[in-house]
C-alpha positions in Angstrom: -5.2 -12.3 -3.5 -7.2 -11.2 -6.5 -9.7 -9.4 -4.3 -7.0 -7.5 -2.5 -5.2 -6.5 -5.7 -8.5 -5.4 -7.3 -9.3 -3.4 -4.2 -5.9 -1.7 -4.4 -6.3 -1.0 -8.1 -9.7 0.6 -7.5 -8.2 2.8 -4.8 -5.4 3.9 -7.1 -7.9 4.7 -9.9 -9.8 6.8 -7.4 -6.7 8.6 -6.3 -5.8 9.3 -10.0 -9.3 10.6 -10.6 -9.0 12.9 -7.5 -5.7 14.3 -8.8 -7.1 15.0 -12.2 -10.3 16.6 -10.7 -9.1 18.1 -7.4 -11.5 18.4 -4.4 -11.1 18.8 -0.7 -10.4 15.0 -0.4 -7.5 14.9 -2.9 -4.7 15.5 -0.4 -6.1 12.8 1.9 -6.4 10.3 -1.0 -2.9 11.0 -2.1 -1.6 10.4 1.4 -3.5 7.1 1.6 -2.1 5.7 -1.7 1.3 4.5 -0.4 0.2 2.8 2.8 -2.8 1.3 1.2 -0.6 -0.2 -1.6 2.1 -1.3 0.9 -0.4 -3.0 3.2 -2.0 -4.8 0.2 1.4 -6.0 -1.0 2.2 -7.4 2.4 -1.1 -9.2 2.6 -0.9 -10.6 -0.9 2.7 -11.8 -0.6 1.9 -13.3 2.8 -0.9 -15.3 1.2 1.4 -16.3 -1.7 4.0 -17.6 0.8 1.3 -19.7 2.5 0.0 -21.0 -0.8 3.4 -22.0 -2.0 4.6 -23.5 1.2 8.3 -24.4 1.3 8.6 -24.0 -2.5 8.1 -20.2 -1.9 11.7 -20.1 -0.6 13.1 -21.5 -3.8 15.2 -19.2 -6.0 13.2 -20.5 -9.0 10.2 -18.6 -7.9 10.1 -14.8 -7.1 7.7 -15.3 -4.2 10.3 -14.9 -1.4 11.8 -11.9 -3.1 8.4 -10.2 -3.5 7.6 -11.1 0.1 10.8 -9.2 1.3 10.3 -6.3 -1.1 6.7 -5.8 0.0 7.9 -5.3 3.6 10.5 -2.8 2.5 7.8 -0.4 1.2 6.5 0.2 4.7 9.8 1.4 6.1 11.0 3.4 3.2 10.4 7.2 3.4 7.9 8.3 3.9 7.1 5.4 6.1 3.6 4.0 6.5 3.6 5.2 10.2 4.4 8.8 9.1 1.8 8.7 6.4 -0.8 7.3 8.9 0.1 10.3 11.2 -0.4 12.7 8.3 -3.7 11.1 7.4 -4.9 11.5 11.0 -3.8 15.1 11.0 -5.6 15.8 7.7 -8.8 14.1 9.0 -8.7 16.3 12.2 -8.0 19.5 10.2 -4.5 19.9 11.6 -1.5 21.1 9.6 0.5 18.3 8.2 3.9 19.8 9.1 
């Protein structure tokens, strides 16, 4: 879980650097930010559910709530599918809209 969160943090720092110092890759990096974070959250909370076992469903822990919330990010606008489409368009030099 630590490796995944560190990887997501490093990506976010790269995105912030790109926004502060714009280049040709800035738009692509900004488009990548939400699906990358969402996919990391899903993976990390899935690992947490496995590590905690049945206790993960207890209301005394926030694991189950975080598990559900992580999945919500992928379907909230703009959805990860839409962002993946935008990323593909950007990589191919196509207009986003």
